[in-house]
N, C-alpha and C positions, 0 to 999 in steps of 0.2 A: 283612430288607430286601426291600421289594416292588419288583418290576421290572414296569414298565408294558408290556403286550403291544401290539405295533404290527401292526395288520392291514394287509394290502396294499390299495392303493387300488382301488376298483371302477372299472368302465369309465366310469360317470357322473362319478365324481370326477375321473378322468383328463381327461375332456372339459372339465370345469369349470375346471381349472387349467392347461390346456395353454398358455395365453397369459400365465401368471403369471411373474414374475421375482423377483430378490432384493428389489426394492422392496416386493413384497407380503409377503415373509418378514419383513423388518424391521418392516413395519406390524403383523404379527401378534405379533411379539416385543415390541411397544411402541415406537413411533417418537417419542413425545413424552410420556415419563413420567420416573420417578425416575432411571433410568440416564442419560438424556439431560440432565436438569436438573443432575445432579452434574457431568458432564463439560462441559456448557455453561459452568458457572460457572468451573471451573478453566482450561479452554481459552481463555476470554475474557481471562484474565490475560496471555496472550501478545500479543494485539493492543494491550492497554494498554501493554505494554513497547515495542511498535513506535511507538505515539504518543509515548511519552517520548523514545525515541531519535531520532525524526524531528524533534522540536521542540527538541532540545538546542541546536541551532545558533542559534535565536532568542535564547536567553539567554546561552549560553556564549561566543558570538562577537558579542554585541550591540555596537553602536557607541555608546559613551558620548558625550555632548556634550563638545566640546573647543575650546580656544582656543590660538592660536599664541603661543608665548613667544619673544621676540627681544630681544637686548640693545639698549639705546638708543645712538645714535651720540654720540660725544664732541664732534663738531663742532657748534657752536651754530647754524649756518645750515642744517643737515640734520635731517630728521626721518623717521619710519617710518610707513608706511600699510599696515596688514594687510588683505589681501583678504577679502571677505565669506565665502569658502569656508574661511578659516583655513588654507589650504594654502600660501600664499606671502605675501611682503610686498615693498613697493616703498620704496626709499630716494629721497626727493625733496629738492630744494633749497627755498629760501625763496620761489621763484616757482612752486612746485608742479610743477616739471618732474622727471620720473623720471630718476634717474641710474643706478639698477641695480635689477633684480628678483631676488629670491632665494627659493628654496623654504624652507618651514619645516622644521625638524629636531627641535624640541622643542615638546611640547604639554602643556597642563594639562587633565586630564580631570575631569569632574563624575561621580563614582561614586555619587551619592546614589540613583540609580534601579536600575542593574544590578549595582553593586558592581564587583569586579575581574573583567573579562572578558579573554579571550585577545587580542581585538582591541586593547584598551588596553595590555596588557603588551607586545605585539609591534609596536605602532604601525601596525596594518594600516588606515591611513586615507589619504585623498588619493590619490597615485599608487600607493600600495600596497594600496588597497582591494580590488583583484582577488584578493589573497591570502586575504582574508577569505571571499570567495565560494567559494574552493577547498575550504573545510571543508564547505560544503553540497554541493559538487560531488562530493567523495570519498564522501560518504554515498550519493548517488544512483548513483555508479558501482558501489559495493558492491551496491546493490539491483539493478543491471542483471545482476549475476551470477546472479540468480534464473533467468534464461533457461537457464543451464547446470544449476543445481541443480534446475530443474523436471524435467529428465530423470532426475536422481538420485532425486527424490521418487517418480517413477513406477517407478523400478527397485528401490529398497530399501524403499519404503513410507513412509507418513506418520509412523509412530511413531519409527522410526530416524532419519528426517530431523530431527524436532524435537530428538532427543537430540544429533545431530551439530552442528546449527546452534547450539544453546544452549551446548554445550561449547566450540565455537570462539569464540563471543562472550565467554564468561567467561574463558577462558585468555588471549585477546588483551588484554582489558580489564585484567586483573590485572597482566600483564607490563608493558604500556605505561604504565599509571597509576603503578605502583610506580617505574618509571624516572623518570617526570615528577616524582614526589613526592620521591624520595630521592637521585637521581643528579644531581650538578651538570652542567649542559650549557648550550650557547648557545641563543638563541631560535630559531635555524634548526633545531637538533636537536630542540627541543621541538615545533616546527611539524611536522617529519617524523613524529615519533611520534604526534602528535595526528591527522595525516592517516591513518596506518595504523589507528588506533583508530576513526576515522570510517568508513573503508572497510569494516572488519569489522562495524561496527554496522549498516551498510546491508544486510548479509545476514541479515535478521531472520527470525523465525518466522511473520510475519503470513500469508503465502500458504499455508503448509502447515497452520497451525492453522485457517485459513479453510476450506480444502478438507476437513479432518477434521471440522469442525463440520457441514458440509453432508452429509458421507457417512455419519455415524452416525444420520441420520434420513432421512425420505423427502422427495421433491420437494415435497410439500404444504407442508412447513415450511421450504423453502429460503429463502423471503423473510425469514422470522423470524430464522433463524440467520445469514444474511448480514447482516441489519440489526444483529444482536447484536454481530457482530465489528466492524462499522464504528462503532457507538456506543461500543464499548470503546476503539477507537482515539481517539475524541474525548475520552473520559474520560482517556486518557493525556495529552492536551494540558493538561487541567486539573491533573493530577497533577504534570507537569513544571513548570507555572507555580507551583504551591505549593512545590515543591522549590527552584526558583530564587529565589523570594522569601525563603525561609529561609536558603539557602546564601550567596547573594551572592558567589560565587567559582566560577570556571569549573572548576577541578580538583576542588574539594570536591563540586560538583554531579555530576561524573563518578563519583566514588566512591559517592554516594548512589544513582545509577542502577544501578551494579554490584551494590550490596546488594539492590536490588529484584529484579534478574535472578537473583541467588544464592538468593533466597527461593523461586523457582520450581522449584529442583532437586528437592526431595522428591517433587513431583507427577510428575516424569518417569518414575518407576517405575510409575505407574498410568495413564499415557497409553495409550488403546486404539489398536488398529490399525483402519484403515478396512475394514469388511466388504466393500465393493465392490472395493477393491484386492486383498484376499485372494482373492475369486472370480476376478478377471481373471488372477491369478498361479497359479490352480489349487491353492491351499493350503487344501484342504477341511477338514482336521482342525482347523487353527487357526480357520477360519471357524465351524465348528460349536461349538467351545469358546467363541468370542466371542459367538455368538448365544445360547448357553445362559446365559452371564453376563448378557446383556441381558434375556432372558426371566425369569430368576430374580429379578433386581433389580426388574423391572417387574411381577413376580408373574403372569406369563402361563404357563399350563400347556403342557407339551410337546405334547400332542395338538392344540393350536391352531396351532402353527407348523411342527412337524417334518415332517408329511406333505408340506407345500408345499415345504419346504427340500429334502427328499429328491428330489422331482420336479425341482426347479430344478437341483440338482447333477448328477443323472443326465443331464438334458437338456444341461447345460453340458459334461459329459464327452463326450457323443456329438458335440456340435458341435465340440469340440476335435479329435476324431479326424478329422472331416470336413475341418476347416481344415488339419490336418497333411498330409493327402493332397493338398490343393490347393496348399499353400505350401511343401511340403518341397523342391521343386526350385528355389525362388527364392533367389538369392544376396543378400548384403547390398546390393549395388549395385542389384539389381532391386527389392528391397523399398523402398530409399530412393527410387528412381525412381517407384515406384508411389505412394508417399506424397506426393512433391513434385509429381506430376502429377495428384493428386486435386483437381480444380478446386473442389468445394464446400468442402473443408477449407482449401485455400490462400486462397480468398476470405475465409473467416471469419478466418483468421489475420491477413491484412494489413488488413482493415477494422477488426478489434478492436484491432490494433496502433496504427493511426492514431487511433482513439477514445481509447485509453489515453494516447497522446502528448499530445493536445490537452487532455484533461480534467485530467491531473495537472500539466501545465505551468500551466494556469490556476489550479488548486487551490494550488500552491506560491506562485505570484505573489501571489494574493489573501491567502493565509495569512501569508506573511512580511511583506507590507505592513502587516498589522494591528499587528505588533510594532514597526514603524518609524514609525508615525503619531505625530505630536507633539500632536494634538488631545486625547488622553486617555492615561491611564496605560497602559503596555503590558501590565501584569499584568491589569488590568481588561478591556482590549480583547481579549486572548487568551482570557480566560475567557468573555467574551460571545461571541466567535467560536466557541469550543468548544461552547457551548450552542446557538448557531445551527446549527453543524454537526450536532450530535446531532438537533436538530429536522429538519434537512435529510435525515437518514438515516431518521427515523421516518415522516414524511409520505409520501414516495414509496413506502415499503414498504406503506402502507395503500392507496395508489392502485394499486399493481401487482397487488393481490389481485383487483381488479375490472376493471382496464383493460389488464393485461399489461405487459410490459417495454418494448417499443418506443415506444408512445405516451407513456408517462411520461418516458422518457429524452429523447425529442424535445422534450417540453414544457419540461423544466428546462434543456435546452441553449439553447432559445430565450430563456428568462429570463436565462441567463448572457450570451448575446449582447446582450440589451437592456442589462444592467448595463455591459458593456464599451463600449457605444455612448454611454451617458450619464455614465460615470465621469469622463472628461476635462472635462466641463462643470461639475463640482462643485468645482473647485480653489479658487475664490474664494467659495464658499458658507459659511454658518455651520458651525462645527465639528461641531455635532450632526447636521446634514444630511449632512456628509461621513462621519461614523461610521455613521449609520443605513444609508446607501446601500452603504458598504463591507461592513457585516454582511449586508445583503440579497444582495450578491454572493457572500459566503461561504456563505450558505444555498443559493443556486441551484447553485453548482458542487459543493457537498457532496452535494446531492440527485442530481445527475447522476453523480457518482462512486459513490454508493450503488447506483444501478441497474446500472452497469457491473460491479461486483463480484458482483452476483447474476446478471446476464444472461450475462456472458462464460463462466463455468464451465459453465453449462447448455448452451452451444453445442457443447461438445466431450465425447466419450465418456470414460469412466474411464481407458481405456488411454493416452490422450494428454492428459488434462485438465491434468496438471501441466506438460506441455510447452506446451500452449496458453496456460495462465495465465502460464507463464514468459516466453513471447514477448510477451504482452500487458504484463506488468510491465516487461520489458526496454525497450520503447518508451515506456512510461509514465515510467519513471525517466530516460530520455533527455530527455523533455520537462521533468521536474522538475529535471534537471541544468542545462539552459541557462537556465531561468527566472531564478535569482539572478544568473547571469553577465550576462544582458541588462540586468537592473535595475541592476547595479553600473556598467555602462558608460553608461547613459542617465539615471542618477538625477538629475543636475543640468541636464538638457536637456528643458525642458517640451514643446517641439515634437516631439522624438523620442518622448517618452512618449505623447503624444497619438496619433501615427501608429501606435505599437505597439499601443495599445488597439484601434484600428480594424482593424489587421491581425489581431489575435486574434479579433475579432468575425467577420471574414470566414472565418477557418479554422474557427470554431465552426459557422458556417452550413454549410460544406462537410461537416462531421462529421454534421450533421443529414441531408443528402442521402444520404450513404453508409449511414446506419443503415437506410434504407428497403430496402436489399438483404439485410438479415439476417432470418432467420426468427423468428417469435414462439416463446417457450419456456414460456409460462405453462401450468402443469398438465401439462407434458410430462415423463414419467418420464426420469430420467437414463440415458443409454445407457451400456453397459459397454465395447463394442468399436467400432472404426471399420469400417463396412460398405462395402467396396469394390464389392460386387455390386449395390448399390441402383440405380445408374444402368442397369446391364445388365438388371436385373429389370424396371424400368419400361419399358425399350425393348422387352423381350420381350413384356410385357403389352400394350403398344400395338400390337405387330405381330399378337398373337393376336386 
């Protein structure tokens, strides 16, 4: 067995690489080759699962067309008039005077489109329609917990986080669905179990798989891998549409989704850890092992990457000792105060939080409306919307290569605001005009969402990237939580719907203004740690 001799770096070589980082090591190990392609494929299956789980509500809790069923009055001089909403009926005399108004209690459902939905089984219509929106709300509340799991992701790593979240989802789904399937219970008990199921389904692996996709390659390919994860999410929308079309039953659809997640379990053994996370946690042995696997799979010789890696690790160790001496006297309270009073980081957190709130609120409103439109089959409309969404992810990714993140994001936000301004004017237009404009709105907001999921992670260093993304997703999901609740309240009030569209357009324009305060991140290497000294350094340099 031959052992390759490693000569020490010359002074010229030291000078040549003194500004290099782990980014350059990954590049020399192969940042866009066979190793990445294999894991890109399997990791993209997790965003597909996220798309499936997020759009279950559209079909599992769909509102079938219904008609009120009331008994005929036995008195010959009285008759019944059912309201257009099918939620109440009036008993009138022969002079058409209303004697009594009663709410409907029994309905007949047309199950030819969606089949058996939980909304039909539980009669979550009319005054109980708010219960239906709670199923979407619980999913978004579960996603809000990403804010707390974001810190866990930064603490225990990307690989273990994927293991933990997948196990939690599978165990909860199997227990709740088995009870729903085999245990006799009232409709309220079923509703409670389904809410728990939806809550845990919201804590999906999209964010951690998204971060891992970005961190096993270099920043040069950040746009591509971010776009890959988002397109995979759109593919999930198409997959759940096909599942729903075949199943035509809300509980059977849940079981099929669980089988899909179960099929991901074998890959969990092979999920890699993020090399950037390993470096920030000073786990150099595991980092070297991972880089060797990457280089071997990509057929890169050790002499090409190891000298740079050794320099980076040595420099990282030295910096760690310096930081220890600087921060050893800081208590937890002092460290928290330093973080919370770091104005650049706090500004990024709150601006990106507002951006996430607006973009996902609009995304959910537009997406769920596609499934509720009566002008076209909901299955066809959702699939067309998923294609429009995928195109909305691809086109801005091409623009971002040449124009950067901020200009492209602002452009598609303005397109979204334009859609919100003209959508109320299309109510009485031809059905094809309504569908086309709605799909253009889906394209515009999807493109804006695409940019945020690439732009926001690049704003934060590796040490707090999970936390930053967690806060971003927390407020994003708050927006997506209130979207279906607002729609449920104003659905039959055309005037309020119109005002809501214009309010959303104003909030979108405000989002454009705040985006100007964020830095551009195109072709900027991902930072590893938060630099608290940058402000002091700049001040000292200006004084000098």
